[in-house]
C-alpha positions in Angstrom: 141.0 58.8 72.5 140.8 62.2 73.7 140.0 62.3 77.4 139.2 65.3 79.8 140.0 64.8 83.5 138.6 67.6 85.9 140.5 67.6 89.3 141.3 71.0 91.1 142.4 69.6 94.5 145.7 67.7 93.6 149.2 69.1 93.2 150.2 69.5 89.8 153.4 67.4 88.9 155.1 70.2 87.2 158.4 69.4 89.2 160.0 66.0 89.5 159.8 65.8 93.3 156.0 66.5 93.5 154.2 63.4 94.8 152.1 62.0 92.0 148.4 61.4 93.2 145.2 59.9 91.7 144.9 62.2 88.6 148.5 62.1 87.6 148.7 58.4 87.9 145.6 57.8 85.9 146.7 60.5 83.1 150.0 58.8 82.7 148.2 55.3 82.5 145.9 56.8 79.8 148.8 58.0 77.8 150.6 54.7 78.1 147.7 53.0 76.7 147.9 55.4 73.6 145.3 58.2 74.7 145.6 62.0 75.1 144.6 63.6 78.3 143.5 67.3 79.0 143.6 68.0 82.8 141.3 71.0 83.8 143.0 71.9 87.2 143.4 74.7 89.4 146.1 77.5 89.4 146.0 77.3 93.3 147.8 74.7 95.4 145.1 73.1 97.8 147.6 71.4 100.1 150.1 74.4 100.3 147.5 77.1 100.2 149.4 79.1 97.7 149.3 79.8 94.1 151.1 77.7 91.4 150.3 80.3 88.7 149.1 83.9 89.1 146.8 83.7 86.1 145.0 81.1 83.9 147.6 79.0 82.4 147.9 76.3 79.9 151.0 73.9 79.6 151.9 70.7 78.3 153.1 68.3 81.2 154.5 65.7 78.9 154.0 64.0 75.5 150.1 63.3 75.6 149.1 65.2 78.8 148.1 68.9 78.7 146.8 71.0 81.7 144.7 74.0 81.8 144.9 75.7 85.2 142.2 78.1 85.9 142.5 80.8 88.6 140.0 81.2 91.3 140.3 83.4 94.6 142.2 81.1 96.5 141.5 80.2 100.2 143.1 79.3 103.6 140.7 76.9 105.0 139.1 73.8 103.6 135.6 74.4 104.7 135.0 78.1 104.0 133.2 80.7 101.9 136.4 81.7 100.0 136.8 78.0 98.9 133.2 77.9 97.9 133.6 81.1 95.8 136.9 79.8 94.2 135.3 76.8 93.0 132.3 78.5 91.5 134.7 81.0 89.5 136.6 78.1 88.3 133.4 76.2 87.2 132.2 79.4 85.3 135.6 79.9 83.7 135.3 76.1 82.4 131.7 76.7 81.1 133.0 79.5 78.9 136.4 77.8 77.7 135.3 74.2 77.1 133.2 74.9 74.0 136.1 76.5 72.3 138.3 73.3 72.4 138.2 70.0 70.6 135.6 67.8 72.1 136.6 64.9 74.1 135.6 61.3 73.9 134.9 61.0 77.6 135.0 63.4 80.5 136.0 62.0 84.1 135.0 64.6 86.7 136.3 64.6 90.2 133.8 65.7 92.9 134.4 68.0 94.8 134.3 70.2 93.0 130.6 69.5 92.2 129.9 72.8 90.6 132.7 72.2 88.1 131.4 68.6 87.7 128.1 70.0 87.0 129.2 72.3 84.3 130.8 69.4 82.8 127.7 67.3 82.8 125.9 70.1 80.9 128.6 70.4 78.4 128.7 66.6 77.9 124.8 66.4 77.5 125.0 69.1 74.8 127.7 67.3 72.9 126.6 63.7 73.4 129.8 62.8 75.3 129.8 60.2 78.2 130.9 61.6 81.6 131.9 59.7 84.7 131.9 61.2 88.2 134.9 60.4 90.6 133.5 60.8 94.0 136.2 61.9 96.5 134.1 63.5 99.3 130.6 63.9 100.4 130.1 67.4 99.0 127.6 69.4 99.5 126.6 67.2 102.4 129.8 67.8 104.4 128.6 71.5 104.7 125.9 70.6 107.0 128.2 68.7 109.3 130.2 71.8 109.9 127.4 74.2 111.2 125.4 73.6 114.5 122.4 71.2 114.3 120.0 74.0 115.0 120.7 75.8 111.5 121.3 73.0 109.4 117.8 73.2 107.8 118.4 76.9 107.2 121.9 76.2 105.7 120.3 73.5 103.4 117.8 75.9 102.3 120.4 78.5 101.5 122.3 75.9 99.6 119.2 74.5 97.8 120.7 75.1 94.3 123.9 73.4 95.2 121.9 70.5 96.4 119.9 70.5 93.1 123.1 70.5 90.9 124.5 67.6 92.8 121.4 65.5 92.6 121.3 66.1 88.9 125.0 65.3 88.7 124.4 61.9 90.4 121.4 60.9 88.4 122.7 62.0 85.0 126.2 60.8 85.0 126.9 57.9 82.7 128.6 56.2 85.8 130.0 56.7 89.3 133.4 56.0 90.5 134.6 56.2 94.1 137.9 55.5 96.0 135.9 53.5 98.6 132.8 51.5 98.9 130.8 53.7 101.3 131.4 56.7 98.9 130.2 54.9 96.1 127.1 53.7 97.9 126.5 57.3 99.1 126.5 58.3 95.4 124.1 55.6 94.3 121.8 56.5 97.0 121.5 60.1 95.7 121.2 58.7 92.2 118.2 56.7 93.2 119.2 53.7 91.1 120.9 50.3 91.5 124.7 49.8 91.0 125.6 48.9 87.5 128.9 47.7 85.8 129.9 51.2 85.0 130.0 51.9 88.7 133.3 51.0 90.1 135.6 51.4 93.2 139.3 52.3 92.5 141.2 52.9 95.5 143.5 55.8 95.8 146.4 53.5 96.0 150.1 54.6 96.1 152.9 54.6 93.6 156.2 53.2 95.1 159.1 55.5 94.2 162.4 53.7 94.7 164.6 56.6 93.2 165.9 59.9 94.6 166.3 58.9 98.2 166.8 62.1 100.4 169.9 63.1 102.0 167.9 65.5 104.0 165.9 62.7 105.8 169.0 60.4 106.1 170.7 63.2 108.2 167.3 63.7 110.1 167.1 60.0 111.1 170.7 59.2 111.4 171.1 60.6 115.0 168.1 58.5 116.2 170.1 55.3 115.6 167.9 52.3 116.7 165.0 54.3 117.8 161.4 53.1 117.2 160.1 55.8 114.8 156.3 56.7 114.7 155.5 58.7 111.6 152.6 61.0 110.6 152.6 62.4 106.9 149.9 64.9 106.1 148.3 68.3 106.4 148.2 70.0 109.8 144.4 71.1 109.5 141.5 70.9 111.8 140.3 67.6 110.3 143.7 65.7 110.3 145.2 67.6 113.1 148.1 65.4 114.6 148.5 67.2 117.9 147.4 64.0 119.8 150.8 62.7 118.8 152.5 65.3 120.9 150.7 64.0 124.0 151.8 60.5 123.1 155.4 61.4 122.6 155.3 63.1 126.1 153.9 60.1 127.6 156.4 57.7 126.0 159.6 59.9 126.6 162.4 57.7 127.6 161.2 54.7 125.8 163.5 55.1 122.6 160.5 55.9 120.7 160.6 59.0 118.5 157.9 60.8 116.5 158.2 62.5 113.1 155.4 64.6 112.1 155.8 65.7 108.4 153.6 68.3 106.6 152.4 71.7 107.0 149.1 73.4 107.4 147.1 76.2 109.4 148.0 74.3 112.7 151.7 73.9 112.1 152.8 76.9 114.2 150.6 75.9 117.0 152.1 72.2 116.9 155.7 73.7 116.2 155.4 75.7 119.4 154.2 72.9 121.6 156.6 70.3 120.2 159.6 72.5 121.2 159.1 71.3 124.8 159.1 67.6 123.8 162.5 66.2 123.0 161.4 63.0 121.1 159.5 64.9 118.3 160.8 66.2 115.0 158.9 68.4 112.7 160.7 68.3 109.1 158.0 70.4 107.4 156.5 69.6 104.0 158.2 66.6 102.4 158.6 65.9 98.6 158.3 62.6 97.2 161.9 61.5 97.6 161.8 62.8 101.1 158.5 60.8 102.0 160.0 57.6 100.5 163.0 57.9 102.6 161.3 58.6 105.8 158.8 55.7 105.3 161.9 53.5 104.7 163.2 54.3 108.2 160.0 54.4 110.2 158.2 51.7 112.1 154.7 52.8 112.4 152.3 55.2 110.4 149.5 57.2 112.1 146.3 58.3 110.5 144.8 61.0 113.0 141.4 62.6 112.7 139.5 64.8 115.1 136.1 63.6 114.5 134.3 60.2 113.8 135.0 59.8 110.0 134.7 56.9 107.5 137.5 57.8 105.1 140.6 56.1 103.3 143.2 58.9 103.5 146.2 58.8 101.1 148.7 58.4 103.8 147.3 55.0 104.8 148.7 53.7 101.3 151.9 55.3 101.7 152.5 53.5 105.1 151.4 50.2 103.7 153.7 50.5 100.6 156.7 50.6 103.1 155.4 47.6 105.2 154.2 49.9 108.1 151.5 48.9 110.6 148.8 51.6 110.8 147.2 53.1 113.8 144.2 55.0 112.7 141.3 56.9 114.0 139.2 56.4 111.0 136.4 54.3 111.2 134.4 52.5 108.4 136.4 50.8 105.6 139.8 51.5 106.8 139.0 50.2 110.3 137.6 47.0 108.6 140.6 46.5 106.7 143.0 47.0 109.6 141.1 44.5 111.6 140.4 42.0 108.9 144.0 41.7 107.7 145.7 42.4 111.1 147.6 45.5 109.8 147.5 47.6 112.8 145.0 48.8 115.3 142.1 51.3 115.5 141.7 53.8 118.3 138.8 56.3 118.7 139.4 59.9 117.9 141.1 61.8 120.8 141.7 58.5 122.8 145.3 59.1 124.0 145.3 56.2 126.4 144.5 53.7 123.7 146.8 55.2 120.9 149.7 55.3 123.4 149.0 51.8 124.4 149.0 50.5 120.8 152.2 52.2 120.0 153.9 50.9 123.3 152.5 47.5 122.3 154.0 47.4 118.9 157.4 48.6 120.3 157.6 45.9 122.8 156.1 43.1 121.1 158.4 42.7 118.1 156.9 39.3 117.0 153.6 41.0 116.6 155.1 44.1 115.0 156.9 41.7 112.3 153.7 39.8 111.7 151.7 43.1 111.2 154.4 44.6 108.9 154.5 41.5 106.8 150.6 41.6 106.5 150.8 45.4 105.6 153.2 44.6 102.6 150.9 41.7 101.4 147.8 43.9 101.7 149.5 46.7 99.7 150.7 44.5 97.0 147.2 42.7 96.6 145.0 45.7 97.0 146.7 49.1 96.7 149.4 49.1 94.2 148.7 52.2 92.2 150.3 50.5 89.1 147.6 47.9 89.1 144.6 50.1 90.1 145.1 52.6 87.6 145.7 50.2 84.6 142.3 48.8 85.6 140.9 52.3 85.8 142.3 53.4 82.5 140.6 50.0 80.9 137.3 50.9 82.6 137.2 54.3 80.8 137.9 52.6 77.4 134.9 50.1 78.0 132.7 53.0 79.0 133.6 54.8 75.7 133.2 51.6 73.7 129.7 50.9 75.0 128.7 54.6 74.8 129.7 54.5 70.9 127.6 51.4 70.3 124.5 52.5 72.1 124.2 56.2 71.1 
């Protein structure tokens, strides 16, 4: 089969050390199963906020996987007018280019971007092609949460065309997919129908990489000796801001506990400045796949920070579990339920420094509890979040959708 995947927010795996995320792993599984993939992507790196290509670019990633990277305007903040414009430009470019190419057997469109997915929906409808929507975030609803309550009604009116696009997308797609149950339920609610066999949850998961261990990270952790290492890996942005860990580090100074905050983003400079006065914090910057693997191998706890009440399953949670790390998380909802049900760590309310510090200290001091939670973390990963299993299932589900569509259309 010829399969189109639409995803403009993930890093393009054009270099060997770039971490493979959902679309890359799925594309590789699809090609392993004998299919060809065309990935419609962005020429802009969402995580690094920099250009991958300075113009529209077509390339062959590997046998069976091609990429068309479309250039928008770029942006520096995740919730911003510039990102909104960027996505709209990419959607319009897709609308012009798609009819010129060989038609696919199915389209799998990630959302966001809902405007790109909407253009794919229209294209699919005109050409009798099934389309699945993979929901990653609650766009455009999320815009309303970032404005004062007093003007939300006005903002909704201004975005009425966007909400109309989104409504049609949910209602007309041949099936909805999501990375967690609450997102799928949100999509089904907007589709105003009951869940069917086509609607499925496929967790983000994580692909274990045992190769290419990093000398850079080994040199970083070697001076720490037998220190208890608390790790954060992610973007230093408003939503995932890890600055609470600076205060934790200051409180736990002298306990042989060290904090490694890996990543980059709009708040990196501020955090770097504050961290310069805290001796048990290390900021290695943005890490590639081999460096992440090496860091996790030498860590003891993984932290999922957020600055607001949120129901989300961040990528970093699966990465931590892959290394058997207990998780300390401020995310509510499904991740909180999993943590508590399987005893793989602790939840702490966002901004609750005392509770977070207490959990770190408890796991540091109670090594029996720590070992138990570490074993549980490995078991949960193997049973629920191993990307090789998840995306094999995802690939087979796509095949079933196409088979059913061909029989009934």
